[in-house]
Each structure stands twice: as C-alpha cells, then as structure tokens.
N, C-alpha and C positions, 0 to 999 in steps of 0.2 A: 340053548340060548336062542332067543328069537332073532331073526334076521333084521338088520337095520332097514328102515323104511326107505324106499327109493326116493330120490329127489326129482324124478322126472314126471311126477303127477302134475297135471295142468290145473292148478287151483285158480288161475285167472278166469276160467270158465266154470259154469255150474257143473254139478256132478252128472246131471242127466242131459240127454240130447235136446238142445234148444231149438232144433229145426222142426220138432213135433210139438203139438199142443199138449200131449200127455207129459212129455219131458218138462215142458215149461210149467205145467200145473204142479208136478211134483216139486219143482224148484220153489215155486211161490207158496205152496202149502208149508214149506219149511221156513221161508223168509217171513211170512206173515203170521207165524205161530205166536199167539198172544203170550205164551209162557216166556218168550224172549224178553219181555219188558220187566220180568221179575229178576233178571240176571243182575248180579252185583257188579260194582266197578272193578272188583278184584277178578271176577270171572271174565269180564270184558277185556281187562288188561292182559290176562293169561292167554286168551284167544288171540289177541292182537300180537303178543310176543311170538306165539307159535307160528302164525301166518307170516309175520315180517321176517322171522328167522328162516322159515322154510323157503321164502322167496329169495333169500341170500344163500341158499344151499346148506343151511344149518338145520339139522333134524334133532328135535328134543329127544333125549334118551328114552327108549321104551315106547315112543309114539307109534300108534297103529294108524292104518289108513282111515278107519272109521272115525277115530279121534281127530285126525287131520280135517276130515270133511265136516265134522261137527264144529270144530274151531272156525272153519271157514264160514259156516252159516251163522255162527254167533258174531263173527267179525263183520260179515255182510249186513247183518240185521242192525248194527249200531254205528258203522262207519261209512261215510259217503264214498262211493266208488271213484269219484273224480278228484275230490279235494283231500280225502283221507281223514277229514275231521269227524269227531264223534258227533252224531246227530242228536238234536233235541229229542228228549224221550217221547213226548206225545206226537212228534213228527215222524217217528219211525213207522214202517209198515206193520210192525208187530203190534202197534198200538191202535191200528185201524179198527179192528173188531170191537174191543171194549169201549173205545171213544165214540165210534159211530153208532153203536147199538144204543148207547145212552142218549146221545144228542138226537139221533133220528127218531127213536122211540118217543122222546119228549116232544119233538116237533109235530109228530103225528097224533099225539094225545092232546096237546094244547095248541090247537090251530084255529079255534073259533073266535077268539078276541084279538083285537089289534095289539094290545100290549104283549100278549103271549107270542104272537107272530113276530113282532119286533125283537123281543128278547131272544127267542130260540134261533131265528135266522141270523142274528148278530153273533150268537155263540157258535153256530155252525160255520159261518164265514170266517170267524176268528180262528177256529180250528183248521179250516181249509187253507187259510193263508199260511199257517205254520207248516202244514203238510206239504203244500206246493213249494214253499221256499226250501224246506229241508230236503225234498226229493228232486230239486231242479237238476237239469243236465249241465255238464260243464264245470269249469273251475273259476269262472269269472264272477266277481262280486256284484251284488245288486245294491243300489243306493237306498237310503232311508226314504227319499222322495218317491222312488219307484215302488217300494214296499207300501207306502202310505196310499199312493194313488190306486194300486191294485186292490188293496184291502177295502178302501172306502167305496170304490166303484162296484166291486163284487157284492158287498153288503147292501148297497143301495139297490142294485139290480135285483137281488134276491127278495128284498123286502117289498119293492114295487110290484114284482111279479106275484108274490104271495098275497099281498093286500088287494091287488087288482083282480086276481082270480077268485079270492074270497068274496069280493063284491059281486062278481058275475055268477057265482054258484049258490048264492043265498036262496034262490027260488027254484033250485033243482034238487035232485035226490041227495040226501046226506052222504051217500056212498061216494058220489062224484067229488064232494067237498073234501073227502079224505085224501084225494090225490093231489090237492093243491100244493102241499109241501114238496112232493116229488117234482112237480113242474118248476117250483121255485129253485130247488137244488140243481136241476138240469140247466136252467137259465144261468144260475150263478156260476156253475162250472165252466160254461162257455165264456164267461167274463173273467172269472178269477184266474184260471190257469194261464191263458195267454197274457194277461196283465202282469201276473206274478213272475212270468218268465219272459217279459218283454225285452229284456236285454239280449236274450238268445235270438229273438226275432230281429233285433236291430243289428247285432254284431256276429251272430252265428254261434254254432256249437262245434266243439272239436270233432273232426272226422279223421279216421285212420284207414290204413289198408288192412288186409286180413292178418298181417303180422304185427298189428298194433303200432305201426309207424305213423306218427301224426303228419297229416297232409295239409292241414289248414283249418279254417272255421267256415261253416256254411250256414246261411240263413234258410236255404231250401231244406236242408236236413232238419233245422229247428222247426220249420213249419210242419214237416211230416211227423216229427217226434211229438210235438204239442197236440196236433190233431188226434193222434193215436191215444194219447193220455186222456184227452177230453172224452173220447168215445168210451174208453175203458172205465173212467170214473162214473159216467152217467149210467152205463150198464151195471156197474158195481152196486150202485144205489138202487137200481130198479127192483130186484126181487124183494129186498127188505122194505121197500116203500110201495110195492104193488100187491104183494100177497097178504100182509097183515091187515090192510083195510077191509078186505072181504071177510076175513076171519073175525075181526073185531066188530064189524057191522052185524055179524051173526051172533057173536057172544053177548053183545050189549043188550040183546033182546031176551036173553036168558035170565032166570031168577037170580043166579049167583052174582052177576055183576050189578044187577039192580039192588041187591042186598048189600054188596060190598063194592061200591063204585070206585073206591080208592085203589082197587086192584087193577084197574084199567091200565094205568101207566106201567107197572111192573110186568104185566102180561105182554103189553105191546113191545116193551124193551126186550123181553126174552124172545119174542117171535122175530124181531128185527135181528137180534144177535145170532139166532140160529141160521137165518138166511145169509148173514154176512160172513159167517164162518166158511161157507162154501163160495159165495159170490166174490169175496175179496181176492182169493188166490186165483180162481178160475178166470176172472175178468182181467187181472194183471197178466195172465198167461195168453190173452188173446193175440198179443203182438210180441215178437221177440224183444227182450230187453236190449240186446245188442242189435239194434235195427240197422238196415242197410238200404242203399239206393244206388242206381246206376250213375256212373260218372256223367253221362250225357244229360242227366236231370239237374245237375248242379249249376251254379252261376257260371256264365261264359268265361269270366276271368279265371275262376277256379278250375274250370275244365282245362283251359290252356296251360295253367300252371302245373297241374297234375300230369297232363300228357307230355309236358316238356321234361319234368323231373322224374316221373315214374310212368313211362310209356306203356307198361304192361298191365297197369291197374284198370279194371273195368267196373269194379264196385267199391264203394266206400262204406265204412261202418261207424256207428256212433251210439252212445248211450242215450236212449230216448227219455230217461227219467221215469218217475212213477207218479 
C-alpha cells in the first residue's frame, strides 16, 4: 500500500527555485500553458478542492506528489493569488498565447488603413484592459470610473501613436511601416498598465515578511511591481512583432503570396504564435513573481512602523502581478 503523501510540501511557492531565471521559466511555461484554458469547471473545482484541503492538512486518498503539483498549477492558472477569485477566462495567463497571436497577427497584417488601425488597436486595448485587471496585484477593488479612465486613455494613446507613426512612415521603406503596431503596443502598455493599476499606486499593495506576515501596504512596492510588469509586457510583445515583419516582407515578394494574398494573415498569426509560445513565459520569468525590496526603500512612515513592530525585518515581499 502506498505511503500517505506528506502534508509538509510547501505549495504556497512554485515547484522550482524562483531565485533563478531557469526556475522561474519552468514555472511560467507551466502557468502560461495554453492547454489550461481547455480545462472544464469540474476539473478546476477538483484542483481547487485538492489545494484548499491540502492547505488545511487534508490529503485526498491516493494523491501523489506529482498530482498535487499538477493541481496547484491548474489552481494557479485559474484563481487569483491574492483574492482567490476565479479569473476571467481570456484574462488568464494561459490565454495569452492564443489571444495575443490572433490580435497581434491581425494588427500587423491590417495596419495600412485608418479604420483597420482603429479597430485592431481598440480590440488589443480591450483585451489588455481585461488582462491587466485580472492579473492586478493585491486584493483591493478598482472602481468602474478607474477602469473606464484606464481603458479610454490606453486605447486613445495606442491609436494616436499608431496613426501618427503611420503618417510619418508613408514615405519610408514598407518594412519600417510594419513596426508601427509594435511602437503603438509599447506606448499603450506604458499607459494602460499604470492606469489600470492606479489604485495600487495611490494606496499601495500588500507587503509581507518572508514568513508571509502582512506588514502593511506600500506605494513604493507598487511602483516597482508595475514598472517590472511594463518592461516584461513590452519585451513579451517584441519577438512576435519584430521577427515576423522581416519574414513577411520577404515572403510577400514570393510567387506564393502573390498568388494567394489571403494567406498573409494566417501565416502572420502563426509566426506570432510561435514567437509568443516562448516569449510569454520567458518574459514573465524576467522578474520574480514574489518580488522584494529593502525596508529602507519604503515610505518613511512605513519604515518606522515596521522597525517598531518587526525590528528584525530587512526585506519585504509582495506579489508584483502579471
């Protein structure tokens, strides 16, 4: 008879060492696995039960360590780490590759006319708004007004950038024009993410010590978290929006695409998807999910509060969001 699984496995942390890039990459290849979006509600509920039971010291009969870790990653792919709520399907990291490959591929195929730019930048920013809200850090609610402001501002910023650059690149190489959507996406990320997470910048995000004891909320931690996410998102988009333009510029001169021009969009979408399969987890892994900073970099009042109540604490930890 198999031995009962130990209850001492730390499933609060990922399976692999998060202090190394390789460990974080393994973690995010699992978290961003597109197959996770195909999981049924019953499978998610089963994983949720296994994890919540295990956290209370209850081990499901016959459960193996591999099954426990699989349940943890199913759980993590669908439930918010701070609120515990089930996340919107298209806002989950496992939906990033199929959603982004479709939207980005179309943005890079239909970028020459103003209506096409308006439509696809609007679609992209609508999707980004859902992702940024779904993967925010902390457990504080965001108001409808804040959501609306962030959404409208980011969409406007992306469209203005795209249309402005389109106008500037009309008299240069067509290859340069293909990079306009990437510039618009980068500009929009710099607007959308901070605005969608503005409540964190105003009121702070939860910070803890290394034992997960909550010490307060910090706006300085929020600034670091959001800046890291902006960098990750821009770099995440870069391969899929930088490599295909060169390939498509070459392919469109060939007889095949001249004969079948309708194949341009499917080929572009496939190229973007191939890049995103690797870029999404690798760029998520650039910074630790459980980010940290020195106490001396926090707000002065918070430093004093921590030193008075927890004098031995030198570093604080927080979920940076995705």
